C-alpha positions, 0 to 999 in steps of 0.5 A: 510510489504513485499510490504513496504520492496520491495518499500523501497529497490527500493527507497534506491537502485534506480540506481540498482533496478529501473527495479524492480519498475513495479513489486513492484508497481503491487504487492502493487496494488494487495495487496491493491485491496484485502484489499479494496475489503475485508474491504468495503464489506457490510458483513465486521463488521468494522464500516462504517467510517473505511470502508470509510477511508480504501476505500479512502486510497486505492484510494489514493494508486491507484492514487499514483501508477499511478503517479509513473508509469507515472513519476518514482522518488524514492522520490514518493515511501516514502508515499507508504512505510509509509502507508503500514508500518502503516497499517501493524502495525495496523493490527498486533496490532489488531491481538495481541489484539484478 
């Protein structure tokens, strides 16, 4: 949620916060690197289709991050914010069920 909140804040206050974009994208990329690395390890007990989906989603995130770095626009941040929020909500639900 922290990554999503940071990106949303930059999107909402683009004129004043655009200088924070690179740091926020780097933070988000690092977060996704850890997530994808953890989920796709052979010893991770998640089913292979879920591992593959998270891996594909991570690849999308990495490509989107590069596209935003290349041509920064506030509207491009929306997809990163949405994905981060949805993944966080799913993880929260899993933790509550456990």
